[in-house]
N, CA, C and O atoms as CSV, one atom per row, in Angstrom:
chain,resi,resn,atom,element,x,y,z
A,1,MET,N,N,-8.468,10.330,5.228
A,1,MET,CA,C,-7.683,9.250,5.811
A,1,MET,C,C,-7.438,8.216,4.711
A,1,MET,O,O,-8.372,7.725,4.077
A,2,ILE,N,N,-6.166,7.900,4.503
A,2,ILE,CA,C,-5.791,6.952,3.454
A,2,ILE,C,C,-5.016,5.798,4.087
A,2,ILE,O,O,-3.944,6.031,4.644
A,3,PRO,N,N,-5.514,4.568,4.022
A,3,PRO,CA,C,-4.772,3.425,4.568
A,3,PRO,C,C,-3.470,3.185,3.805
A,3,PRO,O,O,-3.436,3.262,2.577
A,4,HIS,N,N,-2.407,2.895,4.542
A,4,HIS,CA,C,-1.096,2.639,3.946
A,4,HIS,C,C,-1.157,1.436,3.011
A,4,HIS,O,O,-0.498,1.427,1.971
A,5,THR,N,N,-1.931,0.434,3.368
A,5,THR,CA,C,-1.981,-0.802,2.589
A,5,THR,C,C,-2.580,-0.610,1.200
A,5,THR,O,O,-2.423,-1.478,0.342
A,6,GLU,N,N,-3.267,0.516,0.959
A,6,GLU,CA,C,-3.879,0.761,-0.349
A,6,GLU,C,C,-2.954,1.496,-1.306
A,6,GLU,O,O,-3.325,1.747,-2.452
A,7,LEU,N,N,-1.748,1.845,-0.851
A,7,LEU,CA,C,-0.826,2.618,-1.681
A,7,LEU,C,C,0.473,1.873,-1.925
A,7,LEU,O,O,0.944,1.128,-1.065
A,8,MET,N,N,1.040,2.072,-3.084
A,8,MET,CA,C,2.362,1.545,-3.405
A,8,MET,C,C,3.406,2.547,-2.904
A,8,MET,O,O,3.109,3.736,-2.789
A,9,PRO,N,N,4.627,2.082,-2.603
A,9,PRO,CA,C,5.664,3.007,-2.110
A,9,PRO,C,C,5.888,4.226,-3.009
A,9,PRO,O,O,6.088,5.331,-2.504
A,10,ALA,N,N,5.859,4.045,-4.315
A,10,ALA,CA,C,6.050,5.173,-5.237
A,10,ALA,C,C,4.908,6.185,-5.116
A,10,ALA,O,O,5.128,7.394,-5.195
A,11,GLN,N,N,3.694,5.681,-4.923
A,11,GLN,CA,C,2.540,6.571,-4.753
A,11,GLN,C,C,2.682,7.391,-3.477
A,11,GLN,O,O,2.387,8.586,-3.462
A,12,ILE,N,N,3.136,6.745,-2.407
A,12,ILE,CA,C,3.314,7.432,-1.127
A,12,ILE,C,C,4.338,8.552,-1.267
A,12,ILE,O,O,4.102,9.676,-0.823
A,13,ARG,N,N,5.476,8.242,-1.886
A,13,ARG,CA,C,6.521,9.263,-2.070
A,13,ARG,C,C,6.001,10.447,-2.890
A,13,ARG,O,O,6.275,11.601,-2.560
A,14,LYS,N,N,5.253,10.161,-3.952
A,14,LYS,CA,C,4.715,11.224,-4.800
A,14,LYS,C,C,3.721,12.086,-4.021
A,14,LYS,O,O,3.736,13.311,-4.142
A,15,MET,N,N,2.864,11.455,-3.229
A,15,MET,CA,C,1.870,12.197,-2.456
A,15,MET,C,C,2.531,13.051,-1.374
A,15,MET,O,O,2.055,14.146,-1.075
A,16,ILE,N,N,3.611,12.563,-0.794
A,16,ILE,CA,C,4.350,13.356,0.201
A,16,ILE,C,C,4.998,14.562,-0.478
A,16,ILE,O,O,4.925,15.680,0.032
A,17,ARG,N,N,5.630,14.333,-1.624
A,17,ARG,CA,C,6.254,15.429,-2.378
A,17,ARG,C,C,5.245,16.502,-2.766
A,17,ARG,O,O,5.546,17.695,-2.722
A,18,ASN,N,N,4.044,16.069,-3.147
A,18,ASN,CA,C,2.988,16.999,-3.574
A,18,ASN,C,C,2.194,17.561,-2.391
A,18,ASN,O,O,1.234,18.305,-2.589
A,19,LYS,N,N,2.587,17.214,-1.178
A,19,LYS,CA,C,1.938,17.683,0.059
A,19,LYS,C,C,0.500,17.189,0.205
A,19,LYS,O,O,-0.297,17.802,0.915
A,20,ASN,N,N,0.166,16.078,-0.467
A,20,ASN,CA,C,-1.147,15.453,-0.275
A,20,ASN,C,C,-1.164,14.636,1.006
A,20,ASN,O,O,-2.226,14.396,1.582
A,21,ILE,N,N,0.009,14.208,1.453
A,21,ILE,CA,C,0.179,13.496,2.725
A,21,ILE,C,C,1.139,14.320,3.563
A,21,ILE,O,O,2.266,14.592,3.148
A,22,THR,N,N,0.681,14.719,4.755
A,22,THR,CA,C,1.548,15.498,5.646
A,22,THR,C,C,1.709,14.855,7.019
A,22,THR,O,O,2.635,15.187,7.759
A,23,LEU,N,N,0.808,13.935,7.356
A,23,LEU,CA,C,0.828,13.290,8.666
A,23,LEU,C,C,0.515,11.804,8.522
A,23,LEU,O,O,-0.088,11.373,7.539
A,24,ALA,N,N,0.933,11.036,9.515
A,24,ALA,CA,C,0.610,9.605,9.553
A,24,ALA,C,C,-0.051,9.301,10.884
A,24,ALA,O,O,0.180,9.998,11.872
A,25,GLY,N,N,-0.866,8.270,10.909
A,25,GLY,CA,C,-1.550,7.915,12.141
A,25,GLY,C,C,-1.639,6.419,12.329
A,25,GLY,O,O,-1.458,5.639,11.394
A,26,ASN,N,N,-1.924,6.037,13.566
A,26,ASN,CA,C,-2.122,4.645,13.926
A,26,ASN,C,C,-3.612,4.438,14.134
A,26,ASN,O,O,-4.198,4.997,15.061
A,27,VAL,N,N,-4.219,3.642,13.279
A,27,VAL,CA,C,-5.670,3.466,13.293
A,27,VAL,C,C,-6.151,2.771,14.573
A,27,VAL,O,O,-7.260,3.041,15.034
A,28,ARG,N,N,-5.354,1.900,15.142
A,28,ARG,CA,C,-5.765,1.209,16.366
A,28,ARG,C,C,-5.675,2.105,17.594
A,28,ARG,O,O,-6.540,2.050,18.469
A,29,LEU,N,N,-4.637,2.926,17.665
A,29,LEU,CA,C,-4.433,3.793,18.821
A,29,LEU,C,C,-5.091,5.156,18.669
A,29,LEU,O,O,-5.219,5.898,19.643
A,30,LYS,N,N,-5.516,5.494,17.432
A,30,LYS,CA,C,-6.131,6.789,17.139
A,30,LYS,C,C,-5.184,7.943,17.462
A,30,LYS,O,O,-5.587,8.936,18.068
A,31,ILE,N,N,-3.913,7.803,17.049
A,31,ILE,CA,C,-2.888,8.815,17.266
A,31,ILE,C,C,-2.332,9.216,15.905
A,31,ILE,O,O,-2.128,8.364,15.041
A,32,TYR,N,N,-2.084,10.515,15.709
A,32,TYR,CA,C,-1.434,10.971,14.483
A,32,TYR,C,C,-0.177,11.754,14.833
A,32,TYR,O,O,-0.065,12.324,15.919
A,33,GLY,N,N,0.766,11.773,13.894
A,33,GLY,CA,C,2.006,12.502,14.120
A,33,GLY,C,C,2.716,12.826,12.829
A,33,GLY,O,O,2.204,12.587,11.735
A,34,LEU,N,N,3.914,13.380,12.979
A,34,LEU,CA,C,4.729,13.762,11.831
A,34,LEU,C,C,5.237,12.522,11.104
A,34,LEU,O,O,5.339,11.447,11.694
A,35,LEU,N,N,5.546,12.674,9.850
A,35,LEU,CA,C,6.011,11.547,9.043
A,35,LEU,C,C,7.379,11.033,9.500
A,35,LEU,O,O,7.699,9.863,9.285
A,36,ASN,N,N,8.178,11.880,10.117
A,36,ASN,CA,C,9.510,11.466,10.558
A,36,ASN,C,C,9.557,11.048,12.028
A,36,ASN,O,O,10.649,10.914,12.580
A,37,CYS,N,N,8.439,10.841,12.666
A,37,CYS,CA,C,8.376,10.448,14.076
A,37,CYS,C,C,8.912,9.025,14.258
A,37,CYS,O,O,8.507,8.106,13.546
A,38,ALA,N,N,9.817,8.855,15.209
A,38,ALA,CA,C,10.403,7.540,15.471
A,38,ALA,C,C,9.337,6.534,15.907
A,38,ALA,O,O,9.389,5.366,15.521
A,39,SER,N,N,8.384,6.978,16.702
A,39,SER,CA,C,7.311,6.080,17.148
A,39,SER,C,C,6.452,5.641,15.967
A,39,SER,O,O,6.079,4.473,15.861
A,40,GLY,N,N,6.145,6.577,15.092
A,40,GLY,CA,C,5.325,6.267,13.928
A,40,GLY,C,C,5.999,5.342,12.945
A,40,GLY,O,O,5.342,4.529,12.294
A,41,LYS,N,N,7.304,5.462,12.835
A,41,LYS,CA,C,8.033,4.608,11.897
A,41,LYS,C,C,8.045,3.149,12.341
A,41,LYS,O,O,8.249,2.256,11.518
A,42,ARG,N,N,7.830,2.894,13.631
A,42,ARG,CA,C,7.855,1.519,14.144
A,42,ARG,C,C,6.513,0.795,14.011
A,42,ARG,O,O,6.450,-0.418,14.209
A,43,MET,N,N,5.453,1.509,13.684
A,43,MET,CA,C,4.142,0.852,13.632
A,43,MET,C,C,4.013,-0.048,12.406
A,43,MET,O,O,4.685,0.146,11.393
A,44,LYS,N,N,3.148,-1.015,12.525
A,44,LYS,CA,C,2.881,-1.926,11.410
A,44,LYS,C,C,2.178,-1.160,10.294
A,44,LYS,O,O,1.353,-0.284,10.553
A,45,THR,N,N,2.508,-1.493,9.073
A,45,THR,CA,C,1.871,-0.812,7.945
A,45,THR,C,C,0.366,-1.091,7.898
A,45,THR,O,O,-0.397,-0.280,7.373
A,46,SER,N,N,-0.058,-2.216,8.436
A,46,SER,CA,C,-1.492,-2.521,8.451
A,46,SER,C,C,-2.262,-1.581,9.388
A,46,SER,O,O,-3.474,-1.422,9.244
A,47,ASN,N,N,-1.567,-0.962,10.343
A,47,ASN,CA,C,-2.201,-0.024,11.276
A,47,ASN,C,C,-2.026,1.432,10.855
A,47,ASN,O,O,-2.640,2.319,11.449
A,48,ARG,N,N,-1.199,1.695,9.839
A,48,ARG,CA,C,-0.850,3.071,9.460
A,48,ARG,C,C,-1.843,3.640,8.459
A,48,ARG,O,O,-2.254,2.981,7.504
A,49,VAL,N,N,-2.208,4.880,8.715
A,49,VAL,CA,C,-3.028,5.659,7.791
A,49,VAL,C,C,-2.351,7.009,7.579
A,49,VAL,O,O,-1.534,7.437,8.394
A,50,PHE,N,N,-2.692,7.666,6.496
A,50,PHE,CA,C,-2.113,8.966,6.187
A,50,PHE,C,C,-3.207,10.027,6.162
A,50,PHE,O,O,-4.361,9.758,5.828
A,51,PHE,N,N,-2.801,11.247,6.529
A,51,PHE,CA,C,-3.717,12.388,6.535
A,51,PHE,C,C,-3.127,13.532,5.730
A,51,PHE,O,O,-1.909,13.673,5.628
A,52,SER,N,N,-4.000,14.341,5.165
A,52,SER,CA,C,-3.549,15.510,4.412
A,52,SER,C,C,-3.376,16.724,5.315
A,52,SER,O,O,-2.658,17.661,4.964
A,53,SER,N,N,-4.033,16.717,6.487
A,53,SER,CA,C,-3.955,17.867,7.387
A,53,SER,C,C,-4.324,17.465,8.816
A,53,SER,O,O,-4.826,16.369,9.065
A,54,VAL,N,N,-4.063,18.370,9.731
A,54,VAL,CA,C,-4.455,18.167,11.131
A,54,VAL,C,C,-5.979,18.101,11.217
A,54,VAL,O,O,-6.537,17.301,11.969
A,55,LYS,N,N,-6.637,18.948,10.442
A,55,LYS,CA,C,-8.104,18.953,10.429
A,55,LYS,C,C,-8.653,17.594,10.018
A,55,LYS,O,O,-9.621,17.107,10.603
A,56,ASP,N,N,-8.041,16.989,9.022
A,56,ASP,CA,C,-8.439,15.658,8.556
A,56,ASP,C,C,-8.280,14.627,9.684
A,56,ASP,O,O,-9.150,13.779,9.881
A,57,ALA,N,N,-7.178,14.707,10.413
A,57,ALA,CA,C,-6.939,13.781,11.524
A,57,ALA,C,C,-7.970,13.990,12.632
A,57,ALA,O,O,-8.493,13.021,13.183
A,58,HIS,N,N,-8.265,15.247,12.959
A,58,HIS,CA,C,-9.241,15.540,14.008
A,58,HIS,C,C,-10.645,15.098,13.607
A,58,HIS,O,O,-11.414,14.626,14.445
A,59,MET,N,N,-10.978,15.249,12.330
A,59,MET,CA,C,-12.296,14.818,11.854
A,59,MET,C,C,-12.479,13.309,12.020
A,59,MET,O,O,-13.604,12.825,12.141
A,60,ASN,N,N,-11.363,12.568,12.025
A,60,ASN,CA,C,-11.415,11.118,12.200
A,60,ASN,C,C,-11.146,10.703,13.646
A,60,ASN,O,O,-10.879,9.533,13.923
A,61,ASN,N,N,-11.220,11.675,14.569
A,61,ASN,CA,C,-11.076,11.443,16.013
A,61,ASN,C,C,-9.713,10.899,16.426
A,61,ASN,O,O,-9.621,10.045,17.309
A,62,PHE,N,N,-8.659,11.393,15.788
A,62,PHE,CA,C,-7.300,11.037,16.176
A,62,PHE,C,C,-6.744,12.141,17.063
A,62,PHE,O,O,-7.139,13.299,16.930
A,63,ARG,N,N,-5.835,11.797,17.966
A,63,ARG,CA,C,-5.198,12.780,18.844
A,63,ARG,C,C,-3.734,12.926,18.449
A,63,ARG,O,O,-3.180,12.033,17.808
A,64,PRO,N,N,-3.093,14.043,18.823
A,64,PRO,CA,C,-1.676,14.256,18.481
A,64,PRO,C,C,-0.753,13.296,19.229
A,64,PRO,O,O,-1.064,12.844,20.331
A,65,CYS,N,N,0.375,12.997,18.613
A,65,CYS,CA,C,1.406,12.147,19.208
A,65,CYS,C,C,2.119,12.922,20.315
A,65,CYS,O,O,2.450,14.095,20.144
A,66,GLY,N,N,2.349,12.269,21.438
A,66,GLY,CA,C,3.046,12.898,22.555
A,66,GLY,C,C,4.534,13.043,22.327
A,66,GLY,O,O,5.184,13.816,23.031
A,67,HIS,N,N,5.098,12.322,21.363
A,67,HIS,CA,C,6.538,12.385,21.110
A,67,HIS,C,C,6.899,13.487,20.124
A,67,HIS,O,O,7.687,14.373,20.455
A,68,CYS,N,N,6.351,13.448,18.946
A,68,CYS,CA,C,6.762,14.387,17.891
A,68,CYS,C,C,5.935,15.665,17.877
A,68,CYS,O,O,6.325,16.651,17.251
A,69,MET,N,N,4.802,15.655,18.560
A,69,MET,CA,C,3.932,16.837,18.583
A,69,MET,C,C,3.582,17.177,20.030
A,69,MET,O,O,2.408,17.302,20.379
A,70,SER,N,N,4.589,17.322,20.853
A,70,SER,CA,C,4.373,17.466,22.295
A,70,SER,C,C,3.533,18.692,22.657
A,70,SER,O,O,2.688,18.612,23.548
A,71,THR,N,N,3.747,19.813,21.991
A,71,THR,CA,C,2.958,21.014,22.294
A,71,THR,C,C,1.485,20.789,21.982
A,71,THR,O,O,0.619,21.099,22.801
A,72,GLU,N,N,1.203,20.253,20.805
A,72,GLU,CA,C,-0.185,19.970,20.415
A,72,GLU,C,C,-0.808,18.922,21.331
A,72,GLU,O,O,-1.989,19.009,21.670
A,73,TYR,N,N,-0.008,17.930,21.733
A,73,TYR,CA,C,-0.501,16.895,22.621
A,73,TYR,C,C,-0.902,17.486,23.974
A,73,TYR,O,O,-1.951,17.138,24.517
A,74,LYS,N,N,-0.070,18.378,24.520
A,74,LYS,CA,C,-0.383,18.999,25.820
A,74,LYS,C,C,-1.669,19.809,25.738
A,74,LYS,O,O,-2.491,19.764,26.653
A,75,LEU,N,N,-1.850,20.548,24.647
A,75,LEU,CA,C,-3.095,21.300,24.461
A,75,LEU,C,C,-4.292,20.360,24.391
A,75,LEU,O,O,-5.321,20.601,25.024
A,76,TRP,N,N,-4.151,19.289,23.619
A,76,TRP,CA,C,-5.234,18.305,23.493
A,76,TRP,C,C,-5.551,17.684,24.848
A,76,TRP,O,O,-6.719,17.539,25.211
A,77,LYS,N,N,-4.515,17.320,25.593
A,77,LYS,CA,C,-4.693,16.667,26.889
A,77,LYS,C,C,-5.411,17.592,27.873
A,77,LYS,O,O,-6.324,17.159,28.576
A,78,ASN,N,N,-5.004,18.861,27.927
A,78,ASN,CA,C,-5.662,19.817,28.825
A,78,ASN,C,C,-7.132,19.991,28.468
A,78,ASN,O,O,-7.988,20.043,29.352
A,79,GLU,N,N,-7.424,20.080,27.182
A,79,GLU,CA,C,-8.808,20.209,26.732
A,79,GLU,C,C,-9.606,18.954,27.071
A,79,GLU,O,O,-10.756,19.045,27.500
A,80,PHE,N,N,-9.002,17.792,26.881
A,80,PHE,CA,C,-9.660,16.517,27.175
A,80,PHE,C,C,-9.992,16.420,28.667
A,80,PHE,O,O,-11.089,15.997,29.031
A,81,ILE,N,N,-9.058,16.807,29.521
A,81,ILE,CA,C,-9.259,16.754,30.973
A,81,ILE,C,C,-10.377,17.710,31.378
A,81,ILE,O,O,-11.224,17.361,32.200
A,82,GLN,N,N,-10.384,18.910,30.807
A,82,GLN,CA,C,-11.432,19.882,31.129
A,82,GLN,C,C,-12.805,19.364,30.740
A,82,GLN,O,O,-13.775,19.552,31.474
A,83,GLN,N,N,-12.891,18.717,29.595
A,83,GLN,CA,C,-14.175,18.172,29.141
A,83,GLN,C,C,-14.660,17.085,30.088
A,83,GLN,O,O,-15.851,17.009,30.392
A,84,ARG,N,N,-13.752,16.251,30.552
A,84,ARG,CA,C,-14.136,15.159,31.469
A,84,ARG,C,C,-14.581,15.706,32.806
A,84,ARG,O,O,-15.495,15.160,33.423
A,85,GLN,N,N,-13.950,16.781,33.268
A,85,GLN,CA,C,-14.307,17.371,34.564
A,85,GLN,C,C,-15.669,18.044,34.514
A,85,GLN,O,O,-16.347,18.145,35.537
A,86,GLN,N,N,-16.076,18.503,33.343
A,86,GLN,CA,C,-17.357,19.174,33.194
A,86,GLN,C,C,-18.519,18.188,33.184
A,86,GLN,O,O,-19.671,18.601,33.320
A,87,ARG,N,N,-18.251,16.925,33.030
A,87,ARG,CA,C,-19.327,15.912,32.977
A,87,ARG,C,C,-19.890,15.632,34.317
A,87,ARG,O,O,-20.797,14.809,34.446
């Protein structure tokens, strides 16, 4: 997880080109999504973090975005509901 505020715009572009950054997330909401997500583009840079992979996002307890990653979000939601019902 890399905070947006620690990177310069040129560094971000280079890391995206080199595939070191593939996803972005909102640290307050604990949601991650694609870099071109309209919802993600509206968030404050102070709340934005970057991830290298889905695994990296999951390790930091982030969930998929319901807008740009709807299939992954539905899978996550079903699993989350099942876990709560088992308690």
